[in-house]
N, C-alpha and C positions, 0 to 999 in steps of 0.2 A: 339029614342036615350035613353030615360029613361029606357025602358025595357032592352036594351043592357047593360046599365051600371049596372042595378040590377042583371042581370045574371052574369056579371063579379064579382060583389061583393059576390054573393052566391058561385061561383066557388072558389074564393080566400079563403072564410071562410072554405069551405070543405077541401081544401088543408092544411089549418092551423090546422084543427081538426083531420085529418087522422092519423098522427103519434101518437098522444095521444091515439086515439082509438085502434090502433094496439098494443101499449104498454100495455094498460089496458087489452085487450083480452089475450095477451101472459102471463101476470101476473096471470090472472084468471086460465088459462089452466095449468100453472106451479103449482099453488097451489092445483088444483084438483089432478094432477098427484102425487104431493108430499104427499098429505094426503092419497092417495091410498096406497103408498108404506109404510107409517108408520103403517098401519094397519096389515101388514104382521108380523107374529111372528119372533122374532130375533133368537130364538133357536128352531130348528125343532126337532121332535122326532127322536131319533137315530134309524137308520135302523138296522136290525139284521145283525150281522157280517157274512161275507161270508168266508168259509174255503175251501181249496182245497179238492178234492176228496180223496186224500191220504195225510196222515200227513207228514210234511217235515222231512227229515233226515239231520243231520248236516254234511256238507261236510268236507273234510280233512283240508281245510283252517280254522284254529282255530278261527280266528277273523272275519270271514265272515259268521258265521252260521246264517241261516234264522230264523226269528221270525214271528209267526203268528200275524198279525195286527188285531186290533179291537176285541180282545178276550172278553173284558167285555164292555157292553154298558149300558148306563144309560138313562132313559126316562126323558126328561125335563118336569117336572110337575108343579112346583111352583117356584116363585122367591125366596122363603125362603129355598129352598133345599140346604143343605150343601155340597159343592163340594170338601171339604178337608177331605179325609179319614184319619184314624188314624190306624197305623199298629203296631203289635207286632212281635217279632222274637223269635221263640221257637227253642232252640239250644240243640244239643246233639253231642257228639264226641265218636268215636270208634277207637281203636288203637290196634296195635300188634307189639311187638319188633321182630327184625330179629332173627331167630333161636328159637323163642318161639311159642308155640301152640296158635292158636287163641281161645280166650274164650269170647264169646259174652256177658255173664253176668258180668264177672269181668272187662273186658276191655271196660268199658262204662262210660261216664261222662254225666250227665244231670244237669240242674240247675233250681232253683226255678224261676218262672216268676217274673217280676218286681213288687216290693211292695214298694210304697213310704213311708210306715210307718217305714220300716227297712232301711232307707236311710243314717244312720250315717256312717261315714268313718274316718279313721285316715290319717296321712300324708303318703307320698310315702315310705319313709324309714321305718317307723313303720310298715307299711303294709308288706313290703318285709321281714323284720326281723321276722315277726310273721309266716312266711311260713316255714314249716318243710320239709327239703329236703327228708326225709324218706317217706313223704306222696305223693311225686311226682308220677304221673301215670307211670306204667311200660311200657313206649312206646319207650324205647331205646333212640336214639339221636333225635327223633321227639318229638316236644312239641306243646302245643296248649293253648289257653286261651279264656275266655269269661267274660266280665265285663260290668257292668252298667257304664255310663259316668257321673261322678259327682252325682248330685241329679236329673238329667234329666231322661227322658224316652228313650234316645238314648243308644245304646249298642255298644260295640266293641268286636270283636272276630277274631281269625285267627290261623295260624299255623307257626311253625318255624322248620327248618330241619338242625341239626348240621352237619357240614362238617367232614366226617369221617377221612379225611387225617390227622387231627391233632393228631390222636392216635399214629402216627409214631413219634411224638415229645413228647410222654408220657403225652399228654393233653387229658382229658376226653371231647369229643365233646358235650356230653349231657349237661354239666354244662353251656355252653354258650347258647344253644337253650332254655333250661328250664329257665335259669335265665332271658333271654330276654323276654320270655312270662310272667314270673312272674312280671317283671318290667312293662310290657305293661298293665297287668291287674291292678296293683296297681296305675300306672300313670293315667289310665282312670278313676279309681274309685275316685282318689283324684283330678281330673281335676277341676280347679276353675272356668273355663269359660263355657259359654253355648254351644259353638261350638268347635269341635275337628276335626282336619284333621288327617287322618291315617299316613301321613308322619311325622307330628309333634309328634304323639304318638310313632312311631318307633324311631325317633331321640332321644326323651326323654329317652326311655328305653335303647337305645344303649349308650347314655352318662353315664347312671347309671352302665351298665355292664362294661364299659371301666374303671371306677374308683373303681369298687367293688373288694376288695382284696380277697374275697372268690372265685372269678371266675378268675383263673390264666390266661386263654387264650382260644382260640378256634375261631370258625367261624360258621355262620349260614345263610341260606336263610330265607325269611319271606314273608308271604302273609296275609294281614289283612284288615279288613273293619271297618268302623264306620257307623252304620245304624241308621237313624233318624226315628221318628214316622210318619213323613210325607211321608215315602216311598223312600226317597233318600238314596242310599247306595253308599258310596265312598270307593274304593278299592285301596290299594297300594301293588304292587307286586315287590319283589326284588329276582331274581333268578329263580329257576325252580320248586318251589312249585307253586300251581296255584289255580284258582278260576273258577267255572262254575255257570252260572245263567240259571236255567231251568224254563219253564212255559208251562203248558198244552201240554206236549209231544213235546216240542221244545227247542232247545238250543238257548238261547238269547245272551250268551257271553261265550267265553272260552279264558282265558289269554294265551298270547304267552310267553313262557319262555325267560328269559334274560340270555344269555350265552356269555362268551368270546370266547369259542371254544367248541367242542363237549365234553359233560360231565364236563364242567367247568363253573358252573353257577356264576352269580353275587352273592356276599356274603359279609356280614359284618364280621369283624374279629378283634381279639385282640391278639397281639403277647406277649408271656410271657417275663418277664424281663431276665430270664436266657437264652432264645433263642436270645434276642437282644444282650446280652453280648457275646455269642458265635459268632454271626455274626460280632460283632465289632472286634473280634480277628482273626477269620478265613475267614471273608468275606462272601459273599452270598447275594442273593436278599431277600427282605422282603416278607411276606405273601401277597397273593392277597387280597386286601381290597377295597370294594366299600362302598358307603355312602347311608344313607337313602334318600338323595335328588336324587339319581340315580333311585329310584323306578319308575315303570310305574304306573300312576294313571288313573283310569277310574271311571266314574260316571254311576249309574244305577238307574232306577226308577222301583220299584217292584210293584207287584199286589197281590191281595188275591190269595193264593194257589201256589205262586211261591216257588221254592226250590233253596237255595244257598249252594254250596259245596266248602269248602276250604280244600285242601289236600296237603300232602307232595309228593315228586316225587316218593315215594314208591307206591303211588296210580296211578299217571299219567304215570309212566314208564310201568305199567302193564295193565291199562285200557285206552282205547281211549274215545273220547267224545261220540261216538256212544254207546260204552259199558256202560258208566255212565248213559246216557240218557235212555237206555233200562232197566237198573236196577231200576232207579227211577220211570220210567213210569209204569213198571209192578207192583211195590210195591204200588204206588199211586192208580192205578186202582183197584188192588186186594183188597185194604183196603177201597176203597170207597172215598178216598180223591179227586180223579179225577173220573168223570163218563162220559160215552159216551151216548149222547142223540141225536138221529137222525143223526148219523154220525159225531157229533161234540163233542169234549172233553170239559167238563165244570168242574168247581170246585164243589165238592160234598157238600151237606148241612151239613154233619157231620164232616167237617174239624176241626172246633174248638174243638169238643169233642175228636177227634182222637189225637190232640196235647196235650190234657189235659191242655189247656190254662186256663180253669176255675178252675183248682185245686188250693187249697191253699197251697199244699205241693209241693215237688220236683217231676217233671215228672219222670216216671220209664221206665223200658225197654219195656213196652207195648205202650209207646207213639209213635206217628208217626215219629217224628224226630229221636228217638232212633232206630227204626226199619230201617229207611233209612240209618243212619250212619253205623249200623251193616251190612246191606246188601252190602254197598259199600266196607267197610273194609274187609269183609269176601271174597268177590269176588276178590279183589285185592290180598289178601293173597293167595288164591287158585291158581290164575293165576301166581303169582310170583314163585310158586313151580312147575308149570307145564312145563315140558321140551319139550312138543310138540306144545304148543300154543305160537306163536310168538306175543309178545306184542309190544307196541310202541317203547320201548327201543331196543328190538331185531331188529326191522326194521330200526332204526336209525344206529345201529352198522353195519348192512348189507349194508346200504347206504354209510357210511363213511369209513368203514373198511371191505370190502367184503372178505378179506382173513381170517378174524377171525372165520368165520363159526359159529357165535353165533345164537343159537336157544332157544326158550322157554322164560320164564319169567325172571324177575330180583329180586332175594331175597333182601329184604331191610326192614327197619323199615317202618311202615305204620301208618298214622294218618289221619282221615277224620272228619272234623267238618261240620255238616249239620244244616242249619237254615230254618225252614218252616215259610213262611210269612202269617200272619193272620190279616185280617182287623177287627178291633174292631167295635162292633155295635155302632151306633150313640146314643148319650145321649141327 
Protein backbone atom coordinates (compact mmCIF):
# COMPACT_ATOMS: atom_id res chain seq x y z
CA UNK A 1 0.00 0.00 0.00
CA UNK A 2 2.88 2.38 0.85
CA UNK A 3 4.51 1.78 -2.58
CA UNK A 4 1.22 2.35 -4.36
CA UNK A 5 0.70 5.62 -2.50
CA UNK A 6 4.31 6.67 -3.30
CA UNK A 7 3.79 6.02 -7.02
CA UNK A 8 0.60 8.04 -6.98
CA UNK A 9 2.44 10.93 -5.32
CA UNK A 10 5.26 10.85 -7.92
CA UNK A 11 2.76 10.68 -10.77
CA UNK A 12 0.85 13.69 -9.37
CA UNK A 13 4.09 15.64 -9.01
CA UNK A 14 5.04 14.88 -12.63
CA UNK A 15 1.66 16.07 -13.86
CA UNK A 16 2.11 19.24 -11.85
CA UNK A 17 5.61 20.01 -13.26
CA UNK A 18 4.92 19.04 -16.89
CA UNK A 19 3.21 22.31 -18.01
CA UNK A 20 5.98 24.39 -16.48
CA UNK A 21 8.60 22.27 -18.27
CA UNK A 22 6.80 22.67 -21.62
CA UNK A 23 6.55 26.44 -21.19
CA UNK A 24 10.24 26.71 -20.29
CA UNK A 25 11.29 24.66 -23.36
CA UNK A 26 9.05 26.72 -25.65
CA UNK A 27 10.50 29.96 -24.32
CA UNK A 28 14.05 28.71 -24.80
CA UNK A 29 13.26 27.61 -28.39
CA UNK A 30 11.64 30.95 -29.18
CA UNK A 31 14.62 32.85 -27.82
CA UNK A 32 17.03 30.80 -29.90
CA UNK A 33 14.94 31.36 -33.04
CA UNK A 34 14.60 35.08 -32.39
CA UNK A 35 18.28 35.57 -31.74
CA UNK A 36 19.02 33.82 -35.00
CA UNK A 37 16.74 36.25 -36.91
CA UNK A 38 18.25 39.37 -35.39
CA UNK A 39 21.63 38.41 -36.72
CA UNK A 40 20.44 38.74 -40.31
CA UNK A 41 21.37 42.10 -41.90
CA UNK A 42 18.38 44.42 -42.26
CA UNK A 43 19.70 46.00 -45.47
CA UNK A 44 20.87 43.63 -48.13
CA UNK A 45 23.26 44.68 -50.86
CA UNK A 46 21.29 45.95 -53.82
CA UNK A 47 21.26 43.61 -56.77
CA UNK A 48 22.33 44.93 -60.15
CA UNK A 49 19.31 46.43 -61.93
CA UNK A 50 17.84 44.37 -64.72
CA UNK A 51 17.02 46.09 -67.98
CA UNK A 52 15.04 44.83 -70.93
CA UNK A 53 16.97 43.67 -73.96
CA UNK A 54 15.67 46.64 -75.93
CA UNK A 55 15.20 50.10 -74.50
CA UNK A 56 11.55 51.12 -74.00
CA UNK A 57 9.78 53.44 -76.41
CA UNK A 58 7.19 55.86 -75.13
CA UNK A 59 3.69 54.85 -76.27
CA UNK A 60 1.22 57.33 -77.73
CA UNK A 61 -0.62 57.55 -74.41
CA UNK A 62 1.21 60.55 -73.00
CA UNK A 63 0.70 59.82 -69.32
CA UNK A 64 1.46 56.10 -69.37
CA UNK A 65 5.00 56.21 -70.70
CA UNK A 66 7.12 53.43 -69.22
CA UNK A 67 10.07 54.15 -67.02
CA UNK A 68 13.02 51.87 -66.36
CA UNK A 69 12.98 50.86 -62.72
CA UNK A 70 16.07 50.42 -60.61
CA UNK A 71 18.28 52.60 -62.76
CA UNK A 72 20.59 53.56 -59.93
CA UNK A 73 21.50 51.19 -57.12
CA UNK A 74 23.42 51.86 -53.94
CA UNK A 75 25.33 49.31 -51.89
CA UNK A 76 24.48 49.28 -48.21
CA UNK A 77 27.91 49.58 -46.69
CA UNK A 78 27.74 51.47 -43.41
CA UNK A 79 25.09 52.75 -41.05
CA UNK A 80 26.57 56.25 -41.42
CA UNK A 81 25.96 56.33 -45.20
CA UNK A 82 23.98 59.46 -46.14
CA UNK A 83 20.85 58.42 -48.01
CA UNK A 84 19.75 62.01 -48.77
CA UNK A 85 21.23 63.14 -52.11
CA UNK A 86 21.45 66.82 -52.98
CA UNK A 87 20.61 67.95 -56.52
CA UNK A 88 21.23 71.00 -58.68
CA UNK A 89 19.31 71.97 -61.81
CA UNK A 90 21.35 73.36 -64.70
CA UNK A 91 18.99 75.34 -66.92
CA UNK A 92 19.09 76.75 -70.45
CA UNK A 93 16.45 77.97 -72.88
CA UNK A 94 16.36 78.18 -76.66
CA UNK A 95 13.69 80.00 -78.62
CA UNK A 96 12.60 81.29 -82.02
CA UNK A 97 9.79 83.66 -82.94
CA UNK A 98 7.38 82.74 -85.72
CA UNK A 99 8.57 84.11 -89.04
CA UNK A 100 12.13 84.60 -87.80
CA UNK A 101 15.19 82.55 -88.65
CA UNK A 102 16.51 80.26 -85.94
CA UNK A 103 19.80 81.54 -84.55
CA UNK A 104 21.32 79.06 -82.11
CA UNK A 105 23.83 81.52 -80.66
CA UNK A 106 21.58 84.56 -80.28
CA UNK A 107 18.38 82.76 -79.29
CA UNK A 108 19.86 81.20 -76.17
CA UNK A 109 19.46 81.85 -72.46
CA UNK A 110 21.65 80.37 -69.73
CA UNK A 111 22.00 81.30 -66.10
CA UNK A 112 24.68 81.28 -63.46
CA UNK A 113 24.49 78.37 -61.01
CA UNK A 114 23.19 79.05 -57.53
CA UNK A 115 25.54 81.15 -55.44
CA UNK A 116 24.48 81.82 -51.82
CA UNK A 117 26.91 84.72 -51.63
CA UNK A 118 24.87 86.66 -54.20
CA UNK A 119 21.50 85.97 -52.61
CA UNK A 120 20.32 89.54 -51.98
CA UNK A 121 16.96 90.46 -53.51
CA UNK A 122 14.46 93.29 -53.59
CA UNK A 123 10.68 93.32 -53.31
CA UNK A 124 8.48 91.93 -56.07
CA UNK A 125 7.40 95.28 -57.50
CA UNK A 126 10.92 96.71 -57.35
CA UNK A 127 12.17 93.61 -59.14
CA UNK A 128 9.54 93.92 -61.88
CA UNK A 129 10.07 97.64 -62.39
CA UNK A 130 13.79 97.04 -62.89
CA UNK A 131 13.09 94.83 -65.92
CA UNK A 132 13.53 96.58 -69.25
CA UNK A 133 10.98 95.40 -71.83
CA UNK A 134 13.50 96.14 -74.57
CA UNK A 135 15.73 93.42 -73.13
CA UNK A 136 13.09 90.71 -73.39
CA UNK A 137 14.13 87.69 -75.47
CA UNK A 138 12.91 87.87 -79.05
CA UNK A 139 10.70 84.83 -78.64
CA UNK A 140 7.46 86.31 -79.97
CA UNK A 141 4.43 85.51 -77.83
CA UNK A 142 6.29 82.73 -76.03
CA UNK A 143 8.06 83.56 -72.77
CA UNK A 144 10.06 81.71 -70.12
CA UNK A 145 11.71 82.28 -66.75
CA UNK A 146 14.20 80.79 -64.32
CA UNK A 147 14.71 81.99 -60.75
CA UNK A 148 16.07 81.02 -57.38
CA UNK A 149 13.37 80.67 -54.70
CA UNK A 150 14.11 83.22 -52.00
CA UNK A 151 17.48 82.52 -50.40
CA UNK A 152 17.01 78.76 -50.63
CA UNK A 153 18.61 76.35 -53.07
CA UNK A 154 15.26 75.56 -54.69
CA UNK A 155 14.62 76.94 -58.16
CA UNK A 156 11.55 77.77 -60.23
CA UNK A 157 11.35 77.75 -64.01
CA UNK A 158 8.83 77.36 -66.80
CA UNK A 159 7.21 78.70 -69.96
CA UNK A 160 4.14 80.74 -70.93
CA UNK A 161 2.52 81.01 -74.35
CA UNK A 162 0.52 84.14 -75.21
CA UNK A 163 -2.86 83.53 -76.84
CA UNK A 164 -2.57 84.95 -80.35
CA UNK A 165 -6.29 85.63 -80.75
CA UNK A 166 -5.96 88.78 -78.65
CA UNK A 167 -4.25 90.48 -81.57
CA UNK A 168 -7.71 90.77 -83.19
CA UNK A 169 -8.65 93.13 -80.34
CA UNK A 170 -5.48 95.19 -80.91
CA UNK A 171 -3.87 93.69 -77.81
CA UNK A 172 -0.25 92.51 -77.91
CA UNK A 173 -0.40 88.88 -76.67
CA UNK A 174 3.30 88.90 -75.81
CA UNK A 175 2.79 91.55 -73.12
CA UNK A 176 0.72 89.18 -71.01
CA UNK A 177 2.96 86.09 -71.35
CA UNK A 178 6.23 87.97 -70.83
CA UNK A 179 4.76 89.94 -67.95
CA UNK A 180 3.50 86.73 -66.35
CA UNK A 181 6.96 85.14 -66.54
CA UNK A 182 8.64 88.27 -65.22
CA UNK A 183 6.29 88.37 -62.25
CA UNK A 184 6.83 84.64 -61.61
CA UNK A 185 10.60 85.14 -61.61
CA UNK A 186 10.37 88.13 -59.27
CA UNK A 187 7.81 86.48 -56.98
CA UNK A 188 9.97 83.39 -56.65
CA UNK A 189 13.07 85.48 -55.95
CA UNK A 190 11.25 87.50 -53.28
CA UNK A 191 9.39 84.54 -51.77
CA UNK A 192 9.61 84.93 -47.98
CA UNK A 193 8.91 81.32 -47.01
CA UNK A 194 11.00 78.20 -47.28
CA UNK A 195 8.53 76.26 -49.43
CA UNK A 196 6.74 77.32 -52.60
CA UNK A 197 3.98 75.59 -54.54
CA UNK A 198 3.95 76.26 -58.31
CA UNK A 199 0.20 76.97 -58.18
CA UNK A 200 0.81 79.66 -55.59
CA UNK A 201 3.58 81.14 -57.71
CA UNK A 202 1.32 81.23 -60.76
CA UNK A 203 -1.51 82.77 -58.72
CA UNK A 204 0.77 85.50 -57.33
CA UNK A 205 2.04 86.38 -60.80
CA UNK A 206 -1.47 86.36 -62.27
CA UNK A 207 -2.70 88.68 -59.51
CA UNK A 208 0.09 91.12 -60.34
CA UNK A 209 -0.59 90.97 -64.08
CA UNK A 210 -4.29 91.61 -63.45
CA UNK A 211 -3.60 94.94 -61.71
CA UNK A 212 -0.57 96.01 -63.74
CA UNK A 213 -1.61 99.06 -65.79
CA UNK A 214 1.25 98.49 -68.23
CA UNK A 215 -0.35 95.19 -69.29
CA UNK A 216 -3.59 96.20 -71.01
CA UNK A 217 -4.89 92.68 -71.48
CA UNK A 218 -4.28 89.34 -73.14
CA UNK A 219 -4.09 85.71 -72.21
CA UNK A 220 -1.59 82.90 -71.80
CA UNK A 221 -1.05 79.25 -71.00
CA UNK A 222 1.63 78.30 -68.49
CA UNK A 223 3.73 75.32 -67.44
CA UNK A 224 6.10 75.74 -64.51
CA UNK A 225 7.97 73.85 -61.82
CA UNK A 226 9.48 74.35 -58.41
CA UNK A 227 12.47 72.04 -58.03
CA UNK A 228 13.91 71.33 -54.58
CA UNK A 229 17.47 70.20 -53.79
CA UNK A 230 16.14 66.90 -52.41
CA UNK A 231 15.07 65.92 -55.94
CA UNK A 232 11.37 66.64 -55.58
CA UNK A 233 9.98 68.54 -58.57
CA UNK A 234 6.41 69.82 -58.48
CA UNK A 235 4.88 70.85 -61.80
CA UNK A 236 1.76 72.92 -62.51
CA UNK A 237 0.42 72.94 -66.06
CA UNK A 238 -2.41 75.09 -67.39
CA UNK A 239 -3.24 74.68 -71.07
CA UNK A 240 -1.26 73.12 -73.90
CA UNK A 241 2.29 74.09 -73.06
CA UNK A 242 3.84 71.00 -71.55
CA UNK A 243 6.51 69.15 -69.63
CA UNK A 244 8.57 66.00 -70.19
CA UNK A 245 10.67 64.09 -67.68
CA UNK A 246 13.36 61.94 -69.34
CA UNK A 247 15.83 59.56 -67.75
CA UNK A 248 18.35 57.18 -69.34
CA UNK A 249 16.62 56.86 -72.72
CA UNK A 250 13.13 56.59 -71.21
CA UNK A 251 10.14 58.91 -70.94
CA UNK A 252 9.10 59.06 -67.29
CA UNK A 253 6.28 61.56 -67.73
CA UNK A 254 4.65 63.67 -70.43
CA UNK A 255 1.87 66.08 -69.52
CA UNK A 256 -1.57 65.78 -71.01
CA UNK A 257 -2.71 69.16 -72.43
CA UNK A 258 -5.74 70.84 -70.88
CA UNK A 259 -8.22 71.97 -73.54
CA UNK A 260 -11.86 73.06 -73.65
CA UNK A 261 -12.05 71.95 -77.28
CA UNK A 262 -9.67 71.32 -80.16
CA UNK A 263 -7.02 74.07 -80.28
CA UNK A 264 -8.74 75.86 -77.36
CA UNK A 265 -6.45 75.44 -74.36
CA UNK A 266 -7.07 76.42 -70.77
CA UNK A 267 -5.71 79.94 -70.35
CA UNK A 268 -5.35 82.83 -67.98
CA UNK A 269 -6.72 86.09 -69.35
CA UNK A 270 -7.23 89.78 -68.68
CA UNK A 271 -9.87 91.72 -70.61
CA UNK A 272 -9.00 95.37 -71.40
CA UNK A 273 -11.29 98.03 -69.96
CA UNK A 274 -12.15 99.35 -73.43
CA UNK A 275 -13.29 95.88 -74.49
CA UNK A 276 -15.42 95.57 -71.35
CA UNK A 277 -16.97 98.96 -72.15
CA UNK A 278 -17.80 97.83 -75.70
CA UNK A 279 -19.35 94.65 -74.37
CA UNK A 280 -21.50 96.66 -71.97
CA UNK A 281 -22.90 98.68 -74.90
CA UNK A 282 -23.10 96.12 -77.66
CA UNK A 283 -23.27 92.90 -75.65
CA UNK A 284 -21.22 89.79 -76.20
CA UNK A 285 -19.59 87.12 -74.11
CA UNK A 286 -16.44 87.65 -72.11
CA UNK A 287 -13.05 86.19 -72.93
CA UNK A 288 -12.34 82.60 -72.00
CA UNK A 289 -10.58 82.69 -68.64
CA UNK A 290 -9.40 79.90 -66.39
CA UNK A 291 -7.64 80.25 -63.05
CA UNK A 292 -4.32 79.06 -61.62
CA UNK A 293 -6.27 76.69 -59.36
CA UNK A 294 -7.40 74.84 -62.50
CA UNK A 295 -3.82 73.80 -63.21
CA UNK A 296 -2.95 70.13 -63.32
CA UNK A 297 -0.31 69.41 -60.66
CA UNK A 298 2.09 66.45 -60.69
CA UNK A 299 5.00 65.49 -58.46
CA UNK A 300 8.23 63.92 -59.67
CA UNK A 301 11.34 62.53 -58.03
CA UNK A 302 14.40 63.10 -60.18
CA UNK A 303 17.71 61.30 -60.38
CA UNK A 304 21.24 62.15 -61.39
CA UNK A 305 21.37 62.56 -65.17
CA UNK A 306 17.64 63.15 -65.71
CA UNK A 307 16.49 65.77 -68.21
CA UNK A 308 13.42 68.01 -67.77
CA UNK A 309 11.85 69.82 -70.74
CA UNK A 310 9.32 72.64 -70.49
CA UNK A 311 8.09 73.93 -73.83
CA UNK A 312 5.32 75.86 -75.54
CA UNK A 313 2.90 74.25 -77.98
CA UNK A 314 5.17 75.46 -80.78
CA UNK A 315 7.38 72.54 -79.76
CA UNK A 316 4.74 69.93 -78.87
CA UNK A 317 2.61 70.64 -81.97
CA UNK A 318 5.61 69.66 -84.08
CA UNK A 319 7.48 67.08 -82.00
CA UNK A 320 6.01 63.92 -80.50
CA UNK A 321 7.29 62.44 -77.23
CA UNK A 322 9.22 59.90 -79.28
CA UNK A 323 10.82 62.71 -81.30
CA UNK A 324 11.90 64.60 -78.17
CA UNK A 325 13.22 61.43 -76.55
CA UNK A 326 15.23 60.64 -79.68
CA UNK A 327 16.74 64.13 -79.83
CA UNK A 328 17.76 64.11 -76.16
CA UNK A 329 19.02 60.52 -76.14
CA UNK A 330 21.20 61.01 -79.23
CA UNK A 331 22.68 64.21 -77.82
CA UNK A 332 23.27 62.76 -74.34
CA UNK A 333 24.97 59.64 -75.71
CA UNK A 334 27.01 61.51 -78.35
CA UNK A 335 28.30 63.94 -75.73
CA UNK A 336 29.01 61.23 -73.15
CA UNK A 337 26.40 62.37 -70.63
CA UNK A 338 24.77 58.96 -70.97
CA UNK A 339 26.93 55.95 -71.82
CA UNK A 340 26.15 52.42 -72.88
CA UNK A 341 27.85 49.72 -70.84
CA UNK A 342 27.14 46.03 -71.42
CA UNK A 343 23.85 46.88 -73.10
CA UNK A 344 22.77 49.18 -70.26
CA UNK A 345 22.47 52.98 -70.42
CA UNK A 346 24.19 54.67 -67.47
CA UNK A 347 25.04 58.22 -66.47
CA UNK A 348 28.46 59.22 -67.76
CA UNK A 349 31.16 60.24 -65.30
CA UNK A 350 31.69 63.52 -67.13
CA UNK A 351 28.12 64.79 -66.66
CA UNK A 352 29.03 67.50 -64.11
CA UNK A 353 31.79 68.86 -66.33
CA UNK A 354 29.52 68.84 -69.38
CA UNK A 355 26.94 71.02 -67.60
CA UNK A 356 29.67 73.43 -66.46
CA UNK A 357 28.19 73.06 -62.97
CA UNK A 358 31.57 73.75 -61.38
CA UNK A 359 32.07 76.97 -63.33
CA UNK A 360 32.00 80.23 -61.38
CA UNK A 361 30.51 82.09 -64.34
CA UNK A 362 27.44 81.70 -66.48
CA UNK A 363 27.23 78.51 -68.53
CA UNK A 364 27.71 79.09 -72.25
CA UNK A 365 26.50 77.56 -75.50
CA UNK A 366 28.90 74.65 -75.07
CA UNK A 367 27.16 73.49 -71.88
CA UNK A 368 25.10 70.31 -72.07
CA UNK A 369 21.83 72.01 -71.16
CA UNK A 370 22.35 74.65 -73.85
CA UNK A 371 23.05 72.03 -76.51
CA UNK A 372 19.94 70.09 -75.55
CA UNK A 373 17.71 73.19 -75.61
CA UNK A 374 19.14 74.24 -78.98
CA UNK A 375 18.68 70.76 -80.44
CA UNK A 376 15.01 70.64 -79.40
CA UNK A 377 14.17 74.16 -80.58
CA UNK A 378 16.04 73.68 -83.86
CA UNK A 379 14.25 70.43 -84.65
CA UNK A 380 10.86 71.92 -83.74
CA UNK A 381 11.56 74.94 -85.94
CA UNK A 382 12.58 72.81 -88.91
CA UNK A 383 9.58 70.50 -88.52
CA UNK A 384 7.18 73.44 -88.26
CA UNK A 385 8.29 74.59 -91.72
CA UNK A 386 8.28 71.12 -93.27
CA UNK A 387 5.19 70.71 -95.45
CA UNK A 388 5.72 66.97 -95.95
CA UNK A 389 6.23 65.74 -92.40
CA UNK A 390 3.02 65.52 -90.41
CA UNK A 391 3.56 66.51 -86.81
CA UNK A 392 1.24 65.93 -83.84
CA UNK A 393 -0.86 69.00 -84.70
CA UNK A 394 -1.43 67.86 -88.28
CA UNK A 395 -2.52 64.45 -87.03
CA UNK A 396 -4.98 66.04 -84.60
CA UNK A 397 -6.45 68.20 -87.39
CA UNK A 398 -6.85 65.13 -89.59
CA UNK A 399 -8.57 63.36 -86.71
CA UNK A 400 -11.03 66.13 -85.81
CA UNK A 401 -11.40 67.81 -89.21
CA UNK A 402 -10.61 65.29 -91.95
CA UNK A 403 -11.95 67.64 -94.62
CA UNK A 404 -9.26 70.24 -93.92
CA UNK A 405 -6.53 68.18 -95.62
CA UNK A 406 -3.88 69.67 -93.31
CA UNK A 407 -0.37 68.31 -93.81
CA UNK A 408 3.07 69.23 -92.55
CA UNK A 409 4.15 71.19 -89.51
CA UNK A 410 2.59 74.14 -87.72
CA UNK A 411 4.58 77.40 -87.86
CA UNK A 412 4.51 79.06 -84.45
CA UNK A 413 6.63 80.74 -81.80
CA UNK A 414 8.93 78.22 -80.13
CA UNK A 415 10.39 78.16 -76.62
CA UNK A 416 12.12 75.24 -74.89
CA UNK A 417 13.52 75.30 -71.35
CA UNK A 418 15.79 72.38 -70.45
CA UNK A 419 17.04 71.45 -66.99
CA UNK A 420 19.71 68.80 -66.48
CA UNK A 421 19.69 67.24 -63.02
CA UNK A 422 23.07 66.83 -61.33
CA UNK A 423 23.64 65.16 -57.98
CA UNK A 424 26.13 67.14 -55.95
CA UNK A 425 29.01 65.23 -54.34
CA UNK A 426 28.59 64.49 -50.64
CA UNK A 427 30.46 66.79 -48.29
